[in-house]
All heavy atoms as a GROMACS GRO file, in nm:
protein
  596
    1MET      N    1   6.166  -7.838  -3.912
    1MET     CA    2   6.077  -7.819  -3.798
    1MET      C    3   6.142  -7.885  -3.676
    1MET      O    4   6.185  -7.999  -3.684
    1MET     CB    5   5.940  -7.883  -3.829
    1MET     CG    6   5.836  -7.854  -3.724
    1MET     SD    7   5.672  -7.927  -3.758
    1MET     CE    8   5.634  -7.863  -3.917
    2ASP      N    9   6.152  -7.812  -3.566
    2ASP     CA   10   6.216  -7.872  -3.450
    2ASP      C   11   6.125  -7.975  -3.384
    2ASP      O   12   6.006  -7.985  -3.415
    2ASP     CB   13   6.264  -7.766  -3.351
    2ASP     CG   14   6.152  -7.694  -3.279
    2ASP    OD1   15   6.036  -7.737  -3.286
    2ASP    OD2   16   6.181  -7.593  -3.213
    3GLU      N   17   6.181  -8.053  -3.297
    3GLU     CA   18   6.110  -8.166  -3.238
    3GLU      C   19   5.985  -8.124  -3.160
    3GLU      O   20   5.879  -8.186  -3.174
    3GLU     CB   21   6.205  -8.244  -3.146
    3GLU     CG   22   6.146  -8.370  -3.092
    3GLU     CD   23   6.244  -8.449  -3.006
    3GLU    OE1   24   6.365  -8.424  -3.014
    3GLU    OE2   25   6.196  -8.534  -2.930
    4LEU      N   26   5.995  -8.018  -3.079
    4LEU     CA   27   5.880  -7.973  -3.000
    4LEU      C   28   5.767  -7.926  -3.091
    4LEU      O   29   5.651  -7.963  -3.073
    4LEU     CB   30   5.920  -7.861  -2.903
    4LEU     CG   31   5.809  -7.806  -2.816
    4LEU    CD1   32   5.752  -7.915  -2.725
    4LEU    CD2   33   5.859  -7.689  -2.734
    5LYS      N   34   5.801  -7.846  -3.190
    5LYS     CA   35   5.701  -7.795  -3.284
    5LYS      C   36   5.632  -7.910  -3.357
    5LYS      O   37   5.511  -7.910  -3.376
    5LYS     CB   38   5.767  -7.699  -3.383
    5LYS     CG   39   5.672  -7.628  -3.473
    5LYS     CD   40   5.746  -7.525  -3.556
    5LYS     CE   41   5.651  -7.447  -3.643
    5LYS     NZ   42   5.720  -7.340  -3.718
    6ASP      N   43   5.710  -8.010  -3.394
    6ASP     CA   44   5.656  -8.127  -3.463
    6ASP      C   45   5.560  -8.205  -3.373
    6ASP      O   46   5.452  -8.246  -3.416
    6ASP     CB   47   5.770  -8.216  -3.510
    6ASP     CG   48   5.724  -8.326  -3.602
    6ASP    OD1   49   5.639  -8.299  -3.690
    6ASP    OD2   50   5.771  -8.440  -3.586
    7LYS      N   51   5.596  -8.223  -3.247
    7LYS     CA   52   5.510  -8.295  -3.152
    7LYS      C   53   5.378  -8.220  -3.130
    7LYS      O   54   5.271  -8.281  -3.128
    7LYS     CB   55   5.580  -8.312  -3.017
    7LYS     CG   56   5.687  -8.417  -3.016
    7LYS     CD   57   5.746  -8.427  -2.876
    7LYS     CE   58   5.856  -8.530  -2.870
    7LYS     NZ   59   5.914  -8.538  -2.734
    8ILE      N   60   5.388  -8.088  -3.114
    8ILE     CA   61   5.268  -8.006  -3.094
    8ILE      C   62   5.176  -8.015  -3.216
    8ILE      O   63   5.056  -8.035  -3.204
    8ILE     CB   64   5.306  -7.859  -3.064
    8ILE    CG1   65   5.375  -7.848  -2.927
    8ILE    CG2   66   5.184  -7.768  -3.071
    8ILE    CD1   67   5.438  -7.713  -2.899
    9THR      N   68   5.234  -8.001  -3.334
    9THR     CA   69   5.156  -8.006  -3.457
    9THR      C   70   5.087  -8.141  -3.472
    9THR      O   71   4.966  -8.147  -3.503
    9THR     CB   72   5.247  -7.979  -3.579
    9THR    OG1   73   5.305  -7.848  -3.564
    9THR    CG2   74   5.168  -7.984  -3.710
   10ARG      N   75   5.158  -8.249  -3.449
   10ARG     CA   76   5.099  -8.382  -3.462
   10ARG      C   77   4.984  -8.402  -3.364
   10ARG      O   78   4.879  -8.457  -3.400
   10ARG     CB   79   5.206  -8.491  -3.441
   10ARG     CG   80   5.292  -8.515  -3.563
   10ARG     CD   81   5.369  -8.646  -3.556
   10ARG     NE   82   5.430  -8.673  -3.428
   10ARG     CZ   83   5.556  -8.646  -3.394
   10ARG    NH1   84   5.636  -8.592  -3.483
   10ARG    NH2   85   5.603  -8.676  -3.276
   11LYS      N   86   5.002  -8.358  -3.240
   11LYS     CA   87   4.897  -8.375  -3.140
   11LYS      C   88   4.774  -8.292  -3.175
   11LYS      O   89   4.662  -8.339  -3.165
   11LYS     CB   90   4.949  -8.340  -3.000
   11LYS     CG   91   4.848  -8.355  -2.888
   11LYS     CD   92   4.776  -8.489  -2.885
   11LYS     CE   93   4.864  -8.603  -2.845
   11LYS     NZ   94   4.787  -8.731  -2.832
   12LEU      N   95   4.793  -8.168  -3.218
   12LEU     CA   96   4.679  -8.085  -3.256
   12LEU      C   97   4.606  -8.144  -3.377
   12LEU      O   98   4.484  -8.137  -3.384
   12LEU     CB   99   4.723  -7.941  -3.284
   12LEU     CG  100   4.762  -7.860  -3.160
   12LEU    CD1  101   4.822  -7.726  -3.201
   12LEU    CD2  102   4.645  -7.841  -3.066
   13GLU      N  103   4.680  -8.202  -3.470
   13GLU     CA  104   4.616  -8.266  -3.584
   13GLU      C  105   4.531  -8.384  -3.538
   13GLU      O  106   4.422  -8.407  -3.590
   13GLU     CB  107   4.721  -8.312  -3.687
   13GLU     CG  108   4.785  -8.198  -3.764
   13GLU     CD  109   4.687  -8.119  -3.847
   13GLU    OE1  110   4.595  -8.178  -3.906
   13GLU    OE2  111   4.702  -7.996  -3.853
   14GLU      N  112   4.578  -8.459  -3.438
   14GLU     CA  113   4.499  -8.569  -3.382
   14GLU      C  114   4.372  -8.518  -3.316
   14GLU      O  115   4.266  -8.582  -3.326
   14GLU     CB  116   4.580  -8.644  -3.275
   14GLU     CG  117   4.690  -8.732  -3.325
   14GLU     CD  118   4.768  -8.794  -3.210
   14GLU    OE1  119   4.712  -8.809  -3.098
   14GLU    OE2  120   4.885  -8.827  -3.231
   15LEU      N  121   4.380  -8.405  -3.248
   15LEU     CA  122   4.267  -8.351  -3.172
   15LEU      C  123   4.164  -8.281  -3.261
   15LEU      O  124   4.050  -8.262  -3.218
   15LEU     CB  125   4.318  -8.255  -3.064
   15LEU     CG  126   4.407  -8.320  -2.956
   15LEU    CD1  127   4.470  -8.213  -2.869
   15LEU    CD2  128   4.327  -8.418  -2.874
   16ARG      N  129   4.202  -8.244  -3.381
   16ARG     CA  130   4.110  -8.174  -3.472
   16ARG      C  131   3.982  -8.251  -3.496
   16ARG      O  132   3.876  -8.191  -3.513
   16ARG     CB  133   4.176  -8.152  -3.608
   16ARG     CG  134   4.280  -8.045  -3.610
   16ARG     CD  135   4.339  -8.033  -3.746
   16ARG     NE  136   4.245  -7.959  -3.830
   16ARG     CZ  137   4.257  -7.948  -3.960
   16ARG    NH1  138   4.355  -8.005  -4.024
   16ARG    NH2  139   4.169  -7.878  -4.028
   17ILE      N  140   3.988  -8.384  -3.500
   17ILE     CA  141   3.870  -8.463  -3.531
   17ILE      C  142   3.758  -8.439  -3.430
   17ILE      O  143   3.641  -8.444  -3.465
   17ILE     CB  144   3.902  -8.614  -3.542
   17ILE    CG1  145   3.955  -8.668  -3.411
   17ILE    CG2  146   3.996  -8.641  -3.657
   17ILE    CD1  147   3.960  -8.821  -3.406
   18HIS      N  148   3.795  -8.409  -3.306
   18HIS     CA  149   3.693  -8.384  -3.204
   18HIS      C  150   3.621  -8.251  -3.230
   18HIS      O  151   3.500  -8.241  -3.212
   18HIS     CB  152   3.756  -8.385  -3.064
   18HIS     CG  153   3.823  -8.515  -3.033
   18HIS    ND1  154   3.753  -8.632  -3.013
   18HIS    CD2  155   3.953  -8.547  -3.022
   18HIS    CE1  156   3.838  -8.730  -2.989
   18HIS    NE2  157   3.961  -8.682  -2.995
   19LEU      N  158   3.696  -8.151  -3.273
   19LEU     CA  159   3.634  -8.023  -3.308
   19LEU      C  160   3.551  -8.037  -3.435
   19LEU      O  161   3.440  -7.983  -3.444
   19LEU     CB  162   3.742  -7.915  -3.327
   19LEU     CG  163   3.829  -7.883  -3.206
   19LEU    CD1  164   3.934  -7.780  -3.243
   19LEU    CD2  165   3.746  -7.836  -3.089
   20GLN      N  166   3.603  -8.111  -3.531
   20GLN     CA  167   3.532  -8.130  -3.657
   20GLN      C  168   3.400  -8.206  -3.636
   20GLN      O  169   3.303  -8.180  -3.706
   20GLN     CB  170   3.621  -8.203  -3.757
   20GLN     CG  171   3.737  -8.118  -3.804
   20GLN     CD  172   3.842  -8.195  -3.882
   20GLN    OE1  173   3.851  -8.316  -3.874
   20GLN    NE2  174   3.923  -8.122  -3.957
   21ALA      N  175   3.398  -8.295  -3.538
   21ALA     CA  176   3.275  -8.370  -3.508
   21ALA      C  177   3.163  -8.278  -3.460
   21ALA      O  178   3.046  -8.310  -3.474
   21ALA     CB  179   3.303  -8.477  -3.403
   22ASP      N  180   3.200  -8.161  -3.405
   22ASP     CA  181   3.102  -8.064  -3.357
   22ASP      C  182   3.083  -7.949  -3.456
   22ASP      O  183   3.028  -7.845  -3.421
   22ASP     CB  184   3.145  -8.008  -3.221
   22ASP     CG  185   3.130  -8.110  -3.110
   22ASP    OD1  186   3.043  -8.198  -3.120
   22ASP    OD2  187   3.207  -8.103  -3.012
   23GLY      N  188   3.133  -7.963  -3.578
   23GLY     CA  189   3.115  -7.861  -3.680
   23GLY      C  190   3.219  -7.751  -3.677
   23GLY      O  191   3.201  -7.646  -3.738
   24GLY      N  192   3.327  -7.773  -3.605
   24GLY     CA  193   3.432  -7.672  -3.596
   24GLY      C  194   3.563  -7.723  -3.651
   24GLY      O  195   3.571  -7.830  -3.710
   25ASP      N  196   3.667  -7.646  -3.628
   25ASP     CA  197   3.800  -7.685  -3.671
   25ASP      C  198   3.900  -7.590  -3.607
   25ASP      O  199   3.860  -7.491  -3.542
   25ASP     CB  200   3.812  -7.678  -3.824
   25ASP     CG  201   3.922  -7.768  -3.878
   25ASP    OD1  202   4.000  -7.825  -3.798
   25ASP    OD2  203   3.931  -7.783  -4.001
   26LEU      N  204   4.028  -7.620  -3.625
   26LEU     CA  205   4.132  -7.531  -3.575
   26LEU      C  206   4.233  -7.508  -3.684
   26LEU      O  207   4.251  -7.590  -3.774
   26LEU     CB  208   4.198  -7.586  -3.448
   26LEU     CG  209   4.278  -7.717  -3.457
   26LEU    CD1  210   4.419  -7.696  -3.508
   26LEU    CD2  211   4.283  -7.780  -3.318
   27GLU      N  212   4.298  -7.394  -3.675
   27GLU     CA  213   4.407  -7.359  -3.767
   27GLU      C  214   4.525  -7.318  -3.682
   27GLU      O  215   4.513  -7.232  -3.594
   27GLU     CB  216   4.365  -7.243  -3.857
   27GLU     CG  217   4.477  -7.190  -3.944
   27GLU     CD  218   4.440  -7.062  -4.016
   27GLU    OE1  219   4.320  -7.031  -4.028
   27GLU    OE2  220   4.532  -6.991  -4.058
   28ILE      N  221   4.639  -7.380  -3.706
   28ILE     CA  222   4.762  -7.341  -3.635
   28ILE      C  223   4.816  -7.219  -3.707
   28ILE      O  224   4.856  -7.226  -3.824
   28ILE     CB  225   4.865  -7.455  -3.635
   28ILE    CG1  226   4.808  -7.579  -3.566
   28ILE    CG2  227   4.994  -7.408  -3.566
   28ILE    CD1  228   4.893  -7.705  -3.582
   29VAL      N  229   4.815  -7.105  -3.638
   29VAL     CA  230   4.865  -6.981  -3.697
   29VAL      C  231   5.016  -6.976  -3.685
   29VAL      O  232   5.087  -6.943  -3.780
   29VAL     CB  233   4.799  -6.858  -3.630
   29VAL    CG1  234   4.859  -6.729  -3.683
   29VAL    CG2  235   4.649  -6.862  -3.651
   30ASP      N  236   5.068  -7.012  -3.566
   30ASP     CA  237   5.213  -7.008  -3.544
   30ASP      C  238   5.245  -7.090  -3.420
   30ASP      O  239   5.162  -7.101  -3.327
   30ASP     CB  240   5.261  -6.864  -3.525
   30ASP     CG  241   5.413  -6.851  -3.526
   30ASP    OD1  242   5.480  -6.936  -3.589
   30ASP    OD2  243   5.465  -6.756  -3.466
   31ILE      N  244   5.364  -7.145  -3.417
   31ILE     CA  245   5.418  -7.209  -3.298
   31ILE      C  246   5.556  -7.148  -3.277
   31ILE      O  247   5.646  -7.165  -3.360
   31ILE     CB  248   5.429  -7.362  -3.313
   31ILE    CG1  249   5.292  -7.423  -3.339
   31ILE    CG2  250   5.493  -7.423  -3.188
   31ILE    CD1  251   5.294  -7.572  -3.369
   32ASP      N  252   5.571  -7.074  -3.168
   32ASP     CA  253   5.696  -7.007  -3.136
   32ASP      C  254   5.744  -7.062  -3.003
   32ASP      O  255   5.696  -7.020  -2.897
   32ASP     CB  256   5.676  -6.856  -3.129
   32ASP     CG  257   5.806  -6.781  -3.102
   32ASP    OD1  258   5.914  -6.839  -3.123
   32ASP    OD2  259   5.799  -6.664  -3.059
   33GLY      N  260   5.834  -7.158  -3.008
   33GLY     CA  261   5.880  -7.223  -2.885
   33GLY      C  262   5.764  -7.301  -2.823
   33GLY      O  263   5.708  -7.391  -2.883
   34LYS      N  264   5.726  -7.259  -2.701
   34LYS     CA  265   5.617  -7.326  -2.629
   34LYS      C  266   5.487  -7.247  -2.634
   34LYS      O  267   5.392  -7.279  -2.567
   34LYS     CB  268   5.659  -7.350  -2.484
   34LYS     CG  269   5.778  -7.445  -2.474
   34LYS     CD  270   5.822  -7.467  -2.332
   34LYS     CE  271   5.945  -7.555  -2.330
   34LYS     NZ  272   5.991  -7.581  -2.195
   35ASN      N  273   5.484  -7.144  -2.718
   35ASN     CA  274   5.364  -7.062  -2.734
   35ASN      C  275   5.299  -7.095  -2.868
   35ASN      O  276   5.362  -7.085  -2.974
   35ASN     CB  277   5.400  -6.913  -2.728
   35ASN     CG  278   5.278  -6.826  -2.726
   35ASN    OD1  279   5.178  -6.858  -2.663
   35ASN    ND2  280   5.285  -6.714  -2.795
   36VAL      N  281   5.173  -7.135  -2.862
   36VAL     CA  282   5.098  -7.176  -2.981
   36VAL      C  283   4.987  -7.075  -3.007
   36VAL      O  284   4.911  -7.042  -2.916
   36VAL     CB  285   5.037  -7.317  -2.960
   36VAL    CG1  286   4.961  -7.361  -3.084
   36VAL    CG2  287   5.143  -7.419  -2.921
   37LEU      N  288   4.979  -7.027  -3.130
   37LEU     CA  289   4.871  -6.937  -3.170
   37LEU      C  290   4.774  -7.016  -3.255
   37LEU      O  291   4.813  -7.073  -3.358
   37LEU     CB  292   4.925  -6.819  -3.250
   37LEU     CG  293   5.025  -6.728  -3.177
   37LEU    CD1  294   5.074  -6.618  -3.270
   37LEU    CD2  295   4.963  -6.668  -3.054
   38LEU      N  296   4.647  -7.022  -3.212
   38LEU     CA  297   4.543  -7.099  -3.279
   38LEU      C  298   4.426  -7.012  -3.318
   38LEU      O  299   4.389  -6.922  -3.244
   38LEU     CB  300   4.487  -7.208  -3.188
   38LEU     CG  301   4.564  -7.335  -3.165
   38LEU    CD1  302   4.479  -7.430  -3.081
   38LEU    CD2  303   4.604  -7.401  -3.292
   39LYS      N  304   4.368  -7.044  -3.430
   39LYS     CA  305   4.242  -6.981  -3.471
   39LYS      C  306   4.138  -7.092  -3.476
   39LYS      O  307   4.161  -7.196  -3.537
   39LYS     CB  308   4.258  -6.916  -3.608
   39LYS     CG  309   4.132  -6.844  -3.654
   39LYS     CD  310   4.153  -6.778  -3.788
   39LYS     CE  311   4.231  -6.651  -3.768
   39LYS     NZ  312   4.236  -6.567  -3.888
   40LEU      N  313   4.027  -7.071  -3.410
   40LEU     CA  314   3.917  -7.167  -3.415
   40LEU      C  315   3.824  -7.127  -3.529
   40LEU      O  316   3.797  -7.009  -3.549
   40LEU     CB  317   3.841  -7.171  -3.282
   40LEU     CG  318   3.922  -7.219  -3.163
   40LEU    CD1  319   3.837  -7.217  -3.037
   40LEU    CD2  320   3.978  -7.359  -3.184
   41ARG      N  321   3.776  -7.225  -3.602
   41ARG     CA  322   3.693  -7.201  -3.719
   41ARG      C  323   3.558  -7.271  -3.705
   41ARG      O  324   3.538  -7.354  -3.619
   41ARG     CB  325   3.764  -7.250  -3.844
   41ARG     CG  326   3.895  -7.182  -3.868
   41ARG     CD  327   3.933  -7.196  -4.014
   41ARG     NE  328   4.046  -7.113  -4.050
   41ARG     CZ  329   4.039  -6.985  -4.084
   41ARG    NH1  330   3.924  -6.924  -4.086
   41ARG    NH2  331   4.147  -6.918  -4.117
   42GLY      N  332   3.468  -7.237  -3.795
   42GLY     CA  333   3.337  -7.300  -3.798
   42GLY      C  334   3.260  -7.275  -3.669
   42GLY      O  335   3.266  -7.166  -3.612
   43ALA      N  336   3.191  -7.377  -3.622
   43ALA     CA  337   3.110  -7.364  -3.500
   43ALA      C  338   3.196  -7.327  -3.380
   43ALA      O  339   3.151  -7.256  -3.290
   43ALA     CB  340   3.036  -7.495  -3.473
   44CYS      N  341   3.321  -7.372  -3.377
   44CYS     CA  342   3.409  -7.341  -3.264
   44CYS      C  343   3.450  -7.194  -3.261
   44CYS      O  344   3.476  -7.138  -3.155
   44CYS     CB  345   3.534  -7.429  -3.268
   44CYS     SG  346   3.500  -7.603  -3.242
   45GLY      N  347   3.457  -7.131  -3.378
   45GLY     CA  348   3.498  -6.992  -3.386
   45GLY      C  349   3.402  -6.897  -3.318
   45GLY      O  350   3.442  -6.794  -3.264
   46SER      N  351   3.274  -6.930  -3.318
   46SER     CA  352   3.174  -6.842  -3.258
   46SER      C  353   3.116  -6.898  -3.128
   46SER      O  354   3.024  -6.840  -3.071
   46SER     CB  355   3.061  -6.817  -3.358
   46SER     OG  356   3.001  -6.940  -3.394
   47CYS      N  357   3.169  -7.008  -3.082
   47CYS     CA  358   3.116  -7.073  -2.962
   47CYS      C  359   3.153  -6.994  -2.836
   47CYS      O  360   3.267  -6.953  -2.820
   47CYS     CB  361   3.172  -7.215  -2.952
   47CYS     SG  362   3.124  -7.302  -2.801
   48PRO      N  363   3.058  -6.974  -2.744
   48PRO     CA  364   3.089  -6.903  -2.621
   48PRO      C  365   3.184  -6.981  -2.530
   48PRO      O  366   3.241  -6.924  -2.436
   48PRO     CB  367   2.953  -6.882  -2.554
   48PRO     CG  368   2.862  -6.981  -2.618
   48PRO     CD  369   2.916  -7.007  -2.756
   49HIS      N  370   3.203  -7.108  -2.557
   49HIS     CA  371   3.293  -7.190  -2.475
   49HIS      C  372   3.430  -7.210  -2.540
   49HIS      O  373   3.506  -7.296  -2.498
   49HIS     CB  374   3.229  -7.327  -2.448
   49HIS     CG  375   3.096  -7.317  -2.383
   49HIS    ND1  376   3.079  -7.275  -2.253
   49HIS    CD2  377   2.972  -7.342  -2.431
   49HIS    CE1  378   2.951  -7.275  -2.224
   49HIS    NE2  379   2.883  -7.315  -2.331
   50ALA      N  380   3.464  -7.130  -2.639
   50ALA     CA  381   3.589  -7.146  -2.712
   50ALA      C  382   3.711  -7.134  -2.622
   50ALA      O  383   3.805  -7.212  -2.634
   50ALA     CB  384   3.597  -7.044  -2.826
   51THR      N  385   3.709  -7.040  -2.528
   51THR     CA  386   3.822  -7.024  -2.437
   51THR      C  387   3.839  -7.149  -2.352
   51THR      O  388   3.952  -7.196  -2.330
   51THR     CB  389   3.804  -6.900  -2.348
   51THR    OG1  390   3.794  -6.785  -2.432
   51THR    CG2  391   3.922  -6.882  -2.254
   52MET      N  392   3.729  -7.206  -2.306
   52MET     CA  393   3.737  -7.329  -2.227
   52MET      C  394   3.789  -7.444  -2.313
   52MET      O  395   3.868  -7.526  -2.266
   52MET     CB  396   3.601  -7.365  -2.168
   52MET     CG  397   3.610  -7.480  -2.071
   52MET     SD  398   3.461  -7.522  -1.975
   52MET     CE  399   3.329  -7.445  -2.056
   53THR      N  400   3.748  -7.451  -2.438
   53THR     CA  401   3.797  -7.554  -2.529
   53THR      C  402   3.949  -7.545  -2.542
   53THR      O  403   4.019  -7.646  -2.536
   53THR     CB  404   3.733  -7.539  -2.669
   53THR    OG1  405   3.593  -7.560  -2.657
   53THR    CG2  406   3.792  -7.638  -2.768
   54ILE      N  407   3.999  -7.424  -2.554
   54ILE     CA  408   4.143  -7.405  -2.570
   54ILE      C  409   4.216  -7.435  -2.440
   54ILE      O  410   4.310  -7.514  -2.437
   54ILE     CB  411   4.175  -7.262  -2.619
   54ILE    CG1  412   4.135  -7.252  -2.767
   54ILE    CG2  413   4.322  -7.229  -2.600
   54ILE    CD1  414   4.154  -7.116  -2.827
   55LYS      N  415   4.176  -7.371  -2.330
   55LYS     CA  416   4.251  -7.382  -2.205
   55LYS      C  417   4.230  -7.515  -2.132
   55LYS      O  418   4.324  -7.579  -2.089
   55LYS     CB  419   4.217  -7.265  -2.111
   55LYS     CG  420   4.262  -7.131  -2.162
   55LYS     CD  421   4.412  -7.125  -2.175
   55LYS     CE  422   4.460  -6.991  -2.226
   55LYS     NZ  423   4.606  -6.986  -2.241
   56SER      N  424   4.106  -7.556  -2.118
   56SER     CA  425   4.076  -7.678  -2.043
   56SER      C  426   4.086  -7.804  -2.129
   56SER      O  427   4.093  -7.914  -2.076
   56SER     CB  428   3.934  -7.671  -1.984
   56SER     OG  429   3.925  -7.563  -1.895
   57GLY      N  430   4.087  -7.785  -2.259
   57GLY     CA  431   4.094  -7.900  -2.349
   57GLY      C  432   4.230  -7.911  -2.415
   57GLY      O  433   4.317  -7.986  -2.371
   58LEU      N  434   4.249  -7.834  -2.520
   58LEU     CA  435   4.369  -7.845  -2.601
   58LEU      C  436   4.498  -7.816  -2.524
   58LEU      O  437   4.592  -7.895  -2.528
   58LEU     CB  438   4.358  -7.752  -2.722
   58LEU     CG  439   4.238  -7.775  -2.815
   58LEU    CD1  440   4.231  -7.665  -2.920
   58LEU    CD2  441   4.246  -7.912  -2.879
   59GLU      N  442   4.501  -7.704  -2.452
   59GLU     CA  443   4.622  -7.667  -2.379
   59GLU      C  444   4.654  -7.770  -2.269
   59GLU      O  445   4.769  -7.810  -2.253
   59GLU     CB  446   4.608  -7.528  -2.317
   59GLU     CG  447   4.736  -7.479  -2.249
   59GLU     CD  448   4.720  -7.339  -2.193
   59GLU    OE1  449   4.674  -7.326  -2.078
   59GLU    OE2  450   4.752  -7.244  -2.266
   60ARG      N  451   4.552  -7.816  -2.199
   60ARG     CA  452   4.573  -7.915  -2.093
   60ARG      C  453   4.634  -8.042  -2.150
   60ARG      O  454   4.728  -8.097  -2.093
   60ARG     CB  455   4.440  -7.946  -2.023
   60ARG     CG  456   4.452  -8.050  -1.912
   60ARG     CD  457   4.316  -8.088  -1.856
   60ARG     NE  458   4.222  -8.135  -1.957
   60ARG     CZ  459   4.222  -8.259  -2.008
   60ARG    NH1  460   4.310  -8.348  -1.968
   60ARG    NH2  461   4.132  -8.294  -2.099
   61ILE      N  462   4.582  -8.089  -2.262
   61ILE     CA  463   4.633  -8.211  -2.323
   61ILE      C  464   4.778  -8.192  -2.367
   61ILE      O  465   4.863  -8.279  -2.343
   61ILE     CB  466   4.544  -8.254  -2.441
   61ILE    CG1  467   4.408  -8.300  -2.388
   61ILE    CG2  468   4.610  -8.365  -2.523
   61ILE    CD1  469   4.302  -8.316  -2.494
   62LEU      N  470   4.808  -8.080  -2.433
   62LEU     CA  471   4.947  -8.055  -2.474
   62LEU      C  472   5.040  -8.049  -2.354
   62LEU      O  473   5.152  -8.102  -2.359
   62LEU     CB  474   4.956  -7.924  -2.554
   62LEU     CG  475   4.889  -7.922  -2.691
   62LEU    CD1  476   4.906  -7.785  -2.755
   62LEU    CD2  477   4.945  -8.030  -2.782
   63ARG      N  478   4.996  -7.986  -2.246
   63ARG     CA  479   5.079  -7.978  -2.126
   63ARG      C  480   5.101  -8.114  -2.062
   63ARG      O  481   5.211  -8.145  -2.016
   63ARG     CB  482   5.015  -7.883  -2.024
   63ARG     CG  483   5.028  -7.738  -2.063
   63ARG     CD  484   4.963  -7.650  -1.960
   63ARG     NE  485   4.998  -7.511  -1.986
   63ARG     CZ  486   4.977  -7.413  -1.900
   63ARG    NH1  487   4.919  -7.437  -1.784
   63ARG    NH2  488   5.012  -7.291  -1.930
   64GLU      N  489   4.997  -8.196  -2.057
   64GLU     CA  490   5.010  -8.328  -1.996
   64GLU      C  491   5.093  -8.424  -2.080
   64GLU      O  492   5.170  -8.503  -2.027
   64GLU     CB  493   4.871  -8.390  -1.975
   64GLU     CG  494   4.792  -8.327  -1.864
   64GLU     CD  495   4.650  -8.381  -1.853
   64GLU    OE1  496   4.610  -8.469  -1.934
   64GLU    OE2  497   4.576  -8.335  -1.764
   65GLU      N  498   5.078  -8.417  -2.212
   65GLU     CA  499   5.141  -8.516  -2.298
   65GLU      C  500   5.274  -8.473  -2.360
   65GLU      O  501   5.351  -8.558  -2.403
   65GLU     CB  502   5.044  -8.557  -2.409
   65GLU     CG  503   4.920  -8.625  -2.353
   65GLU     CD  504   4.828  -8.679  -2.460
   65GLU    OE1  505   4.870  -8.692  -2.577
   65GLU    OE2  506   4.712  -8.710  -2.426
   66ILE      N  507   5.300  -8.341  -2.364
   66ILE     CA  508   5.422  -8.295  -2.432
   66ILE      C  509   5.513  -8.213  -2.340
   66ILE      O  510   5.627  -8.250  -2.318
   66ILE     CB  511   5.388  -8.216  -2.559
   66ILE    CG1  512   5.310  -8.307  -2.657
   66ILE    CG2  513   5.513  -8.161  -2.625
   66ILE    CD1  514   5.257  -8.236  -2.778
   67ASP      N  515   5.462  -8.100  -2.287
   67ASP     CA  516   5.544  -8.013  -2.203
   67ASP      C  517   5.453  -7.928  -2.116
   67ASP      O  518   5.362  -7.863  -2.167
   67ASP     CB  519   5.631  -7.922  -2.292
   67ASP     CG  520   5.733  -7.844  -2.212
   67ASP    OD1  521   5.692  -7.763  -2.126
   67ASP    OD2  522   5.853  -7.863  -2.235
   68PRO      N  523   5.477  -7.924  -1.983
   68PRO     CA  524   5.390  -7.850  -1.892
   68PRO      C  525   5.394  -7.698  -1.908
   68PRO      O  526   5.313  -7.629  -1.847
   68PRO     CB  527   5.439  -7.893  -1.754
   68PRO     CG  528   5.576  -7.943  -1.773
   68PRO     CD  529   5.583  -7.997  -1.914
   69GLU      N  530   5.483  -7.646  -1.989
   69GLU     CA  531   5.494  -7.501  -2.005
   69GLU      C  532   5.430  -7.449  -2.134
   69GLU      O  533   5.436  -7.330  -2.163
   69GLU     CB  534   5.641  -7.460  -2.000
   69GLU     CG  535   5.704  -7.487  -1.864
   69GLU     CD  536   5.851  -7.448  -1.860
   69GLU    OE1  537   5.904  -7.398  -1.961
   69GLU    OE2  538   5.912  -7.470  -1.755
   70ILE      N  539   5.367  -7.536  -2.211
   70ILE     CA  540   5.304  -7.494  -2.336
   70ILE      C  541   5.183  -7.405  -2.305
   70ILE      O  542   5.105  -7.434  -2.215
   70ILE     CB  543   5.260  -7.616  -2.418
   70ILE    CG1  544   5.382  -7.691  -2.471
   70ILE    CG2  545   5.168  -7.574  -2.535
   70ILE    CD1  546   5.350  -7.821  -2.541
   71THR      N  547   5.169  -7.297  -2.381
   71THR     CA  548   5.051  -7.211  -2.370
   71THR      C  549   4.989  -7.197  -2.509
   71THR      O  550   5.060  -7.198  -2.611
   71THR     CB  551   5.084  -7.071  -2.316
   71THR    OG1  552   5.178  -7.009  -2.403
   71THR    CG2  553   5.141  -7.077  -2.177
   72ILE      N  554   4.858  -7.186  -2.511
   72ILE     CA  555   4.785  -7.162  -2.636
   72ILE      C  556   4.714  -7.027  -2.624
   72ILE      O  557   4.648  -7.000  -2.525
   72ILE     CB  558   4.682  -7.271  -2.665
   72ILE    CG1  559   4.749  -7.407  -2.683
   72ILE    CG2  560   4.601  -7.234  -2.790
   72ILE    CD1  561   4.653  -7.520  -2.712
   73GLU      N  562   4.733  -6.945  -2.725
   73GLU     CA  563   4.662  -6.818  -2.734
   73GLU      C  564   4.570  -6.823  -2.854
   73GLU      O  565   4.607  -6.872  -2.961
   73GLU     CB  566   4.760  -6.702  -2.750
   73GLU     CG  567   4.848  -6.680  -2.629
   73GLU     CD  568   4.944  -6.564  -2.650
   73GLU    OE1  569   4.902  -6.463  -2.712
   73GLU    OE2  570   5.058  -6.575  -2.607
   74ARG      N  571   4.449  -6.775  -2.835
   74ARG     CA  572   4.350  -6.773  -2.943
   74ARG      C  573   4.369  -6.648  -3.028
   74ARG      O  574   4.379  -6.537  -2.976
   74ARG     CB  575   4.210  -6.776  -2.885
   74ARG     CG  576   4.103  -6.780  -2.990
   74ARG     CD  577   3.967  -6.788  -2.927
   74ARG     NE  578   3.863  -6.789  -3.030
   74ARG     CZ  579   3.738  -6.759  -3.008
   74ARG    NH1  580   3.698  -6.729  -2.886
   74ARG    NH2  581   3.651  -6.760  -3.106
   75VAL      N  582   4.372  -6.667  -3.157
   75VAL     CA  583   4.379  -6.558  -3.253
   75VAL      C  584   4.241  -6.546  -3.315
   75VAL      O  585   4.182  -6.644  -3.358
   75VAL     CB  586   4.484  -6.589  -3.363
   75VAL    CG1  587   4.483  -6.481  -3.468
   75VAL    CG2  588   4.621  -6.607  -3.302
   76LEU      N  589   4.187  -6.424  -3.316
   76LEU     CA  590   4.054  -6.403  -3.374
   76LEU      C  591   4.064  -6.367  -3.520
   76LEU      O  592   4.158  -6.327  -3.573
   76LEU     CB  593   3.980  -6.293  -3.297
   76LEU     CG  594   3.958  -6.323  -3.149
   76LEU    CD1  595   3.897  -6.203  -3.080
   76LEU    CD2  596   3.872  -6.445  -3.131
   0.00000   0.00000   0.00000
């Protein structure tokens, strides 16, 4: 696993506890360079604010802490 992919995976694993606290979870489908494919599960999977959770939450944190060019796409 390359360094960037490892950093992204570790950070998302840290952030999972926040989703789990609300009855949800995330699954990393794929990480291709700076593009991350995520599936939201549980309460997060059907939440109307899921896009905001990904873009304003998870993606923002990854961009601030790892690389400003990281993007997250939601997989249904």
